C-alpha positions as CSV (number, residue, x, y, z in Angstrom):
1,M,0.0,0.0,0.0
2,A,1.4,3.4,-0.9
3,D,2.5,5.8,1.9
4,G,2.4,9.6,2.1
5,S,6.1,10.3,1.7
6,T,7.1,13.3,-0.4
7,H,10.4,11.7,-1.2
8,G,11.3,8.8,-3.5
9,T,13.1,7.9,-6.7
10,R,14.1,11.0,-8.7
11,G,11.2,12.0,-11.0
12,E,8.5,10.2,-9.0
13,T,5.4,12.1,-7.9
14,A,4.6,11.9,-4.2
15,P,1.6,9.7,-3.7
16,Y,-0.6,12.4,-2.0
17,L,0.1,14.7,-5.0
18,H,-1.1,12.0,-7.4
19,V,-4.3,11.6,-5.3
20,A,-4.8,15.4,-5.2
21,A,-4.4,15.6,-9.0
22,E,-7.0,12.9,-9.5
23,I,-9.5,14.7,-7.2
24,R,-8.8,18.0,-8.9
25,A,-9.4,16.4,-12.3
26,R,-12.8,15.1,-11.1
27,I,-13.8,18.6,-9.9
28,A,-12.6,20.2,-13.1
29,D,-14.5,18.0,-15.5
30,G,-17.7,18.2,-13.4
31,T,-17.7,14.6,-12.2
32,W,-17.8,16.0,-8.7
33,P,-19.8,19.3,-8.8
34,P,-19.9,21.9,-6.0
35,G,-21.5,20.4,-2.8
36,H,-20.6,16.8,-3.8
37,K,-19.5,14.7,-0.8
38,L,-16.3,12.7,-1.3
39,P,-16.2,9.0,-0.6
40,S,-14.6,7.9,2.6
41,R,-10.8,7.9,2.6
42,S,-10.5,4.2,2.5
43,T,-12.9,4.0,-0.5
44,L,-11.2,6.8,-2.3
45,G,-7.8,5.4,-1.7
46,A,-8.8,2.1,-3.1
47,E,-10.4,3.7,-6.2
48,L,-7.3,5.6,-7.0
49,G,-4.8,2.8,-6.8
50,G,-4.6,1.3,-3.4
51,Y,-3.5,4.4,-1.3
52,G,-3.8,4.4,2.4
53,D,-5.9,6.8,4.5
54,N,-2.9,9.0,5.4
55,V,-2.2,9.6,1.7
56,V,-5.8,10.6,1.0
57,R,-5.9,12.8,4.1
58,R,-2.8,14.7,3.0
59,A,-4.3,15.1,-0.5
60,Q,-7.5,16.5,1.0
61,E,-5.7,18.9,3.3
62,A,-3.7,20.2,0.3
63,L,-7.0,20.8,-1.7
64,I,-8.6,22.4,1.3
65,A,-5.7,24.8,1.5
66,E,-6.3,25.6,-2.2
67,G,-10.0,26.2,-1.6
68,L,-11.3,23.4,-3.7
69,L,-12.6,21.2,-0.8
70,E,-14.0,21.9,2.6
71,G,-14.2,19.7,5.6
72,R,-17.4,19.7,7.6
73,A,-17.1,18.6,11.2
74,G,-18.9,15.3,11.8
75,S,-20.1,15.1,8.2
76,G,-17.1,14.6,5.8
77,T,-15.3,16.4,3.0
78,Y,-17.1,18.2,0.2
79,V,-16.4,20.1,-3.0
80,R,-16.6,23.8,-2.2
81,D,-18.9,26.2,-4.0
82,P,-16.7,28.5,-6.2
83,H,-16.6,32.1,-5.1
84,E,-16.7,35.1,-7.4
85,R,-13.2,36.6,-7.4
86,R,-12.8,40.3,-6.7
87,T,-9.8,42.6,-6.7
88,L,-9.1,44.4,-3.4
89,L,-7.4,47.6,-4.6
90,R,-5.0,49.1,-2.1
91,T,-4.7,52.6,-3.3
92,P,-2.8,55.4,-1.5
93,A,-4.5,58.7,-1.0
94,P,-3.7,61.5,-3.4
95,E,-1.2,64.1,-2.3
96,G,-2.8,66.6,0.0
97,A,-5.8,64.5,0.7
98,T,-7.4,64.9,4.2
99,D,-8.1,61.3,4.7
100,L,-6.9,57.9,3.6
101,S,-10.2,56.5,2.5
102,G,-8.5,54.9,-0.5
103,L,-7.0,52.4,1.8
104,A,-10.5,50.9,2.4
105,P,-11.7,48.0,0.2
106,A,-12.8,50.3,-2.6
107,S,-13.8,47.5,-4.9
108,F,-16.1,45.8,-2.5
109,V,-19.8,45.8,-3.2
110,G,-21.8,45.0,-0.2
111,T,-22.3,46.1,3.4
112,W,-20.2,46.1,6.5
113,E,-20.6,45.9,10.2
114,A,-18.4,47.0,13.1
115,E,-18.3,46.4,16.8
116,S,-16.0,48.3,19.2
117,E,-14.8,47.5,22.7
118,A,-12.9,50.0,24.9
119,K,-10.4,49.7,27.7
120,L,-8.8,46.5,26.4
121,G,-5.2,45.8,27.2
122,A,-3.0,45.7,24.1
123,P,-1.5,42.2,23.4
124,P,2.3,42.2,23.1
125,E,2.4,42.1,19.3
126,I,-0.2,45.0,19.0
127,A,1.7,47.0,21.7
128,E,4.9,46.6,19.7
129,R,3.2,47.9,16.5
130,L,1.7,50.8,18.4
131,N,4.9,51.6,20.3
132,I,3.1,51.3,23.7
133,A,3.5,49.0,26.6
134,P,1.8,45.6,26.7
135,G,-1.5,46.0,28.6
136,D,-1.9,49.7,27.8
137,L,-5.6,50.4,27.2
138,C,-6.9,50.4,23.6
139,V,-10.1,50.5,21.7
140,R,-10.5,47.3,19.6
141,T,-12.9,47.4,16.6
142,Q,-13.8,44.3,14.7
143,Y,-15.1,44.8,11.1
144,E,-17.0,42.4,8.9
145,W,-17.5,43.0,5.2
146,L,-20.8,41.2,4.2
147,D,-21.7,40.0,0.7
148,A,-25.2,40.2,-0.9
149,R,-26.3,37.2,1.2
150,H,-25.1,39.0,4.3
151,R,-22.2,36.6,4.8
152,P,-18.8,37.8,6.1
153,V,-16.3,37.5,3.3
154,M,-13.5,39.7,4.8
155,V,-12.7,40.7,8.3
156,S,-10.5,43.2,10.1
157,T,-9.5,44.0,13.7
158,S,-8.3,47.5,14.4
159,W,-6.6,48.8,17.6
160,E,-6.2,52.4,18.7
161,P,-4.4,53.6,21.9
162,M,-6.8,55.3,24.4
163,E,-4.1,57.7,25.4
164,L,-4.8,59.4,22.1
165,T,-8.6,59.2,21.8
166,G,-9.8,58.6,25.3
167,N,-12.3,61.2,26.6
168,T,-12.8,62.6,23.1
169,V,-15.8,62.4,20.8
170,V,-13.8,60.1,18.4
171,V,-12.9,57.4,20.9
172,L,-15.2,54.9,19.0
173,P,-14.3,54.6,15.3
174,E,-17.9,53.9,14.4
175,G,-19.7,56.2,16.9
176,G,-20.0,59.9,17.5
177,P,-20.0,62.8,15.0
178,L,-17.2,61.3,12.8
179,A,-18.5,57.7,12.7
180,G,-17.2,55.9,9.7
181,R,-15.0,58.8,8.5
182,G,-11.8,56.8,8.8
183,V,-8.7,57.1,10.9
184,A,-7.2,60.2,9.3
185,A,-10.3,62.3,9.6
186,R,-11.0,61.3,13.2
187,M,-7.5,61.9,14.3
188,A,-7.5,65.3,12.6
189,H,-10.5,66.3,14.6
190,I,-8.4,66.0,17.8
191,G,-5.3,67.7,16.3
192,I,-3.4,64.7,15.1
193,T,-2.3,64.7,11.4
194,V,-2.0,61.2,9.8
195,T,0.5,61.2,7.0
196,Q,0.9,57.6,5.9
197,A,-0.3,54.1,6.3
198,V,2.1,51.2,6.0
199,E,0.8,47.8,4.9
200,V,2.7,44.5,5.2
201,P,0.9,41.6,3.5
202,R,1.8,38.0,4.2
203,P,0.3,34.6,3.4
204,I,-1.3,32.6,6.2
205,Q,-3.4,29.5,6.6
206,L,-6.6,30.2,8.5
207,N,-6.9,28.8,12.0
208,R,-10.2,27.6,13.6
209,A,-10.9,31.0,15.2
210,Q,-10.4,32.9,12.0
211,T,-12.6,30.5,10.0
212,Q,-15.4,31.1,12.5
213,L,-15.4,34.7,11.3
214,L,-15.6,34.0,7.6
215,A,-18.5,32.4,5.7
216,G,-17.5,29.1,4.0
217,A,-13.9,29.2,5.2
218,T,-12.2,26.0,6.4
219,V,-9.2,25.4,8.7
220,G,-6.0,25.5,6.7
221,S,-7.4,27.4,3.7
222,L,-5.1,30.2,2.4
223,A,-5.6,33.9,3.1
224,T,-3.6,37.1,2.9
225,L,-3.1,38.9,6.2
226,I,-2.5,42.7,5.7
227,A,-0.9,44.3,8.8
228,R,-1.7,48.0,8.4
229,T,-0.5,50.8,10.6
230,H,-1.3,54.5,10.4
231,Y,1.4,57.1,11.4
232,D,1.3,60.8,12.2
233,T,3.7,63.5,11.2
234,S,6.2,62.6,14.0
235,G,6.2,58.9,12.9
236,R,4.1,57.9,15.9
237,P,1.7,54.9,15.2
238,V,-1.9,55.9,15.9
239,E,-3.8,52.8,14.7
240,T,-3.0,49.3,13.6
241,A,-5.1,46.6,12.1
242,D,-5.0,43.1,10.8
243,I,-7.1,42.6,7.6
244,I,-7.8,39.0,6.7
245,V,-8.5,38.5,3.0
246,P,-9.4,34.9,1.9
247,A,-7.2,33.9,-1.1
248,D,-9.9,32.0,-2.9
249,R,-12.1,35.2,-3.2
250,W,-9.8,38.1,-3.5
251,D,-6.8,39.3,-5.5
252,V,-4.9,42.0,-3.6
253,A,-3.6,44.8,-5.9
254,Y,-1.4,47.7,-5.0
255,T,-1.0,50.9,-7.0
256,T,2.2,52.8,-6.6
257,P,2.7,56.3,-8.1
258,A,5.8,56.5,-10.3
259,A,8.3,59.2,-9.5
260,P,8.7,61.5,-12.5
261,G,11.9,61.2,-14.5
262,T,12.8,57.7,-13.3
263,N,13.2,54.7,-15.5
264,R,14.1,51.8,-13.3
265,H,13.3,48.2,-14.1
């Protein structure tokens, strides 16, 4: 019986990759349509050439990470419904702009919801990004972008130090007279000028807690995590956020203005 090793004679394909390719082919040619439940691992392994359960499991995990399959607790493994792909355009604000609204998901068509909680201690990673001490009080705001069926398809968690906004009318990003106006406009209202937002994207595999926030997401599926931080004129960070963008639904595109007179390749 074949095992799941990724190594072998030069030129050989790892067994789990062979199984993954066979499953992928059945999905591509319509043999297994969206919503189809896959056979048990033992049955599928036998059908595809006598592979063991561990080989089939690794193949399924790889295809879950690709977004082709989804595992349903206590039920089995299914072919995922395809999602319409969108482009998430990350566009810097024009020079002289009073806000950085272009850093929002401008291409998204749908609605969004937000919930804020004040007086939360900053976790160590967030504290480092905000240049504050771990445990310093912050306002955390969780955002969900909802599609036409009111399902969350992208999420973000934002943190702001209360030493900046506490006891002001802009302490809650989605409350008060400047609700929904964005970080730059709210900070300007209390005399802080935001000059830039730095974004660091990196690939991740969704964990269980993250999949619970996203409709149709499965543990291990791929996503892009964008760590964004807003800075004021002195270089002080005033807000930081983690934006989670499922890779099977969104392409992330950045526009960068070209400096006049340059011709670098």
